[in-house]
C-alpha positions as semicolon CSV with decimal commas, in nm:
position;residue;x (nm);y (nm);z (nm)
1;M;7,265;7,667;10,900
2;G;6,994;7,374;10,976
3;K;6,749;7,235;10,718
4;S;6,486;7,503;10,744
5;A;6,742;7,783;10,679
6;A;6,849;7,597;10,380
7;E;6,506;7,575;10,250
8;D;6,427;7,923;10,319
9;A;6,759;8,009;10,087
10;G;6,601;7,773;9,840
11;K;6,252;7,963;9,843
12;V;6,451;8,299;9,814
13;V;6,614;8,189;9,461
14;E;6,296;8,057;9,360
15;S;6,096;8,389;9,431
16;G;6,369;8,603;9,240
17;L;6,645;8,867;9,362
18;N;6,578;9,197;9,316
19;S;6,807;9,406;9,480
20;Y;7,163;9,412;9,610
21;A;7,045;9,343;9,955
22;D;6,816;9,065;9,866
23;F;7,133;8,905;9,676
24;S;7,392;8,977;9,987
25;K;7,145;8,811;10,225
26;A;7,132;8,512;10,016
27;I;7,510;8,512;9,966
28;S;7,542;8,500;10,364
29;D;7,279;8,253;10,386
30;I;7,469;8,009;10,151
31;G;7,796;8,082;10,320
32;M;7,682;7,992;10,651
33;R;7,563;7,672;10,584
34;S;7,708;7,384;10,768
35;D;7,599;7,094;10,549
36;L;7,793;7,223;10,249
37;T;8,160;7,202;10,163
38;D;8,314;7,527;10,048
39;A;8,355;7,395;9,690
40;Q;7,963;7,338;9,727
41;K;7,898;7,691;9,858
42;I;8,037;7,804;9,558
43;S;7,872;7,615;9,317
44;E;7,540;7,735;9,529
45;L;7,668;8,079;9,488
46;Q;7,680;8,044;9,085
47;K;7,347;7,894;9,062
48;L;7,236;8,182;9,265
49;F;7,395;8,437;9,023
50;E;7,286;8,289;8,732
51;S;6,895;8,244;8,845
52;S;6,870;8,593;9,031
53;N;6,705;8,876;8,834
54;Y;6,937;9,115;8,987
55;K;7,316;9,133;8,888
56;A;7,436;9,487;8,900
57;D;7,740;9,514;9,092
58;I;7,719;9,125;9,211
59;N;8,061;8,931;9,204
60;V;8,041;8,564;9,295
61;P;8,359;8,350;9,287
62;S;8,452;8,174;8,933
63;D;8,654;7,884;9,105
64;I;8,739;7,747;9,461
65;Q;9,118;7,808;9,398
66;Y;9,077;8,154;9,463
67;V;8,908;8,124;9,792
68;K;9,025;8,092;10,123
69;G;8,669;8,005;10,286
70;F;8,389;8,185;10,449
71;D;8,378;8,422;10,743
72;A;8,123;8,375;11,057
73;K;7,853;8,614;10,839
74;G;7,875;8,392;10,487
75;N;8,098;8,630;10,315
76;V;8,347;8,503;10,090
77;I;8,718;8,534;10,198
78;Y;8,935;8,547;9,872
79;D;9,281;8,425;9,868
80;W;9,424;8,766;9,700
81;P;9,776;8,749;9,570
82;P;10,047;8,968;9,741
83;K;10,177;9,313;9,633
84;L;9,810;9,440;9,572
85;G;9,785;9,196;9,280
86;F;10,083;9,379;9,106
87;D;10,342;9,224;8,903
88;E;10,603;9,344;9,113
89;S;10,842;9,430;8,866
90;T;10,608;9,688;8,731
91;I;10,500;9,889;9,014
92;Q;10,532;10,271;8,976
93;S;10,415;10,580;9,167
94;I;10,136;10,751;9,007
95;S;10,243;11,131;8,989
96;R;10,188;11,450;8,811
97;T;10,417;11,351;8,549
98;D;10,295;10,984;8,515
99;S;9,928;11,047;8,575
100;L;9,597;10,853;8,594
101;P;9,472;10,718;8,251
102;D;9,222;10,943;8,109
103;T;8,956;10,680;8,067
104;W;8,921;10,409;8,351
105;D;8,693;10,098;8,411
106;R;8,635;9,849;8,670
107;Y;8,417;9,556;8,766
108;G;8,209;9,592;9,074
109;Y;8,051;9,854;9,305
110;M;8,231;10,210;9,337
111;G;8,347;10,109;9,685
112;G;8,674;9,971;9,561
113;S;8,987;10,151;9,472
114;N;9,132;9,928;9,166
115;F;9,099;10,040;8,847
116;A;9,212;9,959;8,481
117;D;9,285;10,200;8,189
118;V;9,094;10,113;7,860
119;P;9,314;10,031;7,561
120;P;9,263;10,132;7,221
121;T;9,173;9,772;7,112
122;G;8,901;9,726;7,382
123;K;8,882;9,670;7,752
124;Y;9,074;9,407;7,924
125;T;8,926;9,054;8,008
126;Y;8,864;8,903;8,346
127;S;9,195;8,704;8,285
128;E;9,379;8,990;8,192
129;R;9,258;9,159;8,500
130;A;9,331;8,861;8,741
131;I;8,982;8,892;8,921
132;P;8,850;8,583;9,025
133;Y;8,446;8,627;8,979
134;V;8,212;8,497;8,723
135;E;8,201;8,739;8,437
136;N;7,933;8,976;8,482
137;E;7,863;9,275;8,248
138;A;7,575;9,407;8,487
139;A;7,911;9,500;8,718
140;Y;8,108;9,716;8,445
141;H;8,172;10,080;8,516
142;T;8,368;10,321;8,286
143;G;8,444;10,670;8,296
144;T;8,703;10,913;8,297
145;F;8,967;11,077;8,543
146;N;9,025;11,435;8,633
147;N;9,397;11,470;8,632
148;A;9,350;11,856;8,622
149;T;9,261;11,883;8,976
150;Y;9,329;11,511;9,124
151;F;9,697;11,589;9,290
152;D;9,567;11,934;9,426
153;K;9,287;11,748;9,590
154;I;9,493;11,440;9,744
155;D;9,773;11,707;9,834
156;A;9,505;11,925;10,027
157;I;9,380;11,604;10,199
158;K;9,718;11,467;10,285
159;N;9,830;11,824;10,413
160;G;9,482;11,856;10,623
161;D;9,389;12,163;10,406
162;I;9,024;12,171;10,414
163;N;9,000;12,513;10,299
164;G;9,216;12,436;10,023
165;L;9,005;12,131;9,928
166;N;8,685;12,340;9,904
167;T;8,848;12,610;9,732
168;I;8,900;12,347;9,446
169;L;8,556;12,210;9,485
170;S;8,392;12,537;9,449
171;K;8,568;12,610;9,156
172;E;8,450;12,328;8,999
173;G;8,080;12,379;9,106
174;I;8,109;12,102;9,359
175;A;7,948;12,096;9,689
176;N;8,213;12,175;9,996
177;V;8,275;11,906;10,258
178;D;8,241;11,977;10,615
179;S;8,511;11,884;10,897
180;S;8,340;11,548;10,950
181;Y;8,384;11,443;10,609
182;F;8,706;11,592;10,562
183;K;8,849;11,386;10,878
184;N;8,688;11,070;10,729
185;L;8,928;11,162;10,409
186;Q;9,207;11,180;10,612
187;N;9,152;10,890;10,822
188;T;9,103;10,686;10,485
189;Y;9,411;10,878;10,312
190;N;9,638;10,778;10,610
191;D;9,519;10,433;10,615
192;F;9,576;10,368;10,258
193;I;9,931;10,511;10,281
194;E;10,000;10,243;10,580
195;D;9,849;9,932;10,431
196;T;10,005;10,021;10,095
197;A;10,362;10,020;10,280
198;D;10,257;9,709;10,453
199;A;10,186;9,537;10,118
200;V;10,417;9,689;9,845
201;G;10,712;9,781;10,083
202;R;10,793;10,189;10,231
203;N;11,047;10,245;9,922
204;I;10,776;10,315;9,659
205;D;10,600;10,669;9,692
206;A;10,208;10,577;9,728
207;T;10,117;10,959;9,777
208;Y;9,896;10,950;9,460
209;G;9,827;10,579;9,439
210;L;10,013;10,302;9,233
211;K;10,026;10,175;8,881
212;G;10,141;9,876;8,733
213;T;10,044;9,573;8,562
214;A;9,819;9,299;8,705
215;A;10,029;8,957;8,807
216;S;9,888;8,620;8,671
217;W;9,701;8,431;8,941
218;G;9,601;8,093;8,920
219;D;9,451;8,021;8,577
220;M;9,444;8,372;8,502
221;S;9,697;8,517;8,279
222;G;9,735;8,895;8,398
223;G;9,892;9,176;8,225
224;A;9,618;9,420;8,224
225;G;9,692;9,795;8,332
226;Q;9,613;9,827;8,718
227;Y;9,574;10,156;8,927
228;V;9,536;10,160;9,274
229;T;9,414;10,491;9,439
230;P;9,385;10,626;9,798
231;L;9,043;10,679;9,768
232;N;8,750;10,467;9,631
233;G;8,549;10,509;9,354
234;S;8,258;10,654;9,563
235;T;8,450;10,924;9,711
236;M;8,624;11,004;9,400
237;K;8,287;11,079;9,230
238;R;8,177;11,301;9,551
239;L;8,489;11,523;9,496
240;G;8,485;11,526;9,109
241;I;8,810;11,310;9,044
242;I;8,593;11,059;8,842
243;N;8,300;11,078;8,629
């Protein structure tokens, strides 16, 4: 990124950021700058976040120790820990007899599939969750899981039963899915099963997702309850699995 591009990025910050698209563009501009070290880029991202009018669902790195670098489009490449961030000794299958928590929460946009439970004493800290971001309450989401039909919906997707899924959705007053959307659900599910097997091994049944405790990472303590589901939050909202 040359001087003029750097100046343009500065003007964007001065004029204010008012949407996710604005912020994402500004992040990319900083990430692609060749005149800054990675540590300097992170410092600039943190300044960008502090000055931004828009903070909803925005995550920026809290420290260089959690970052590998930046890709060609200026996106942050995090140095994620192994085993999907779980303390390996705590990983368990989500099942009909050991289900999802009634109440969930997460920080960040709902395109992710990592969730935490909410303890009676209050939500987990960033350190307990081992998430490498500057703290941002504007990125916080919480709601409930529909355990009553979650497992049947996942079974229908796993078994290629679009009619079965739509029957459940109809009973709940939720719009049916078409064949194209259902195919995407199947692809997403199958990718999850393969990716999860690669990450934690094939001896753990991930049919309905995994649960456990967040591992410590860098200066973060870990210890939060962690749930990883086959479908992301946005998809589960569409299917009436979360609200």
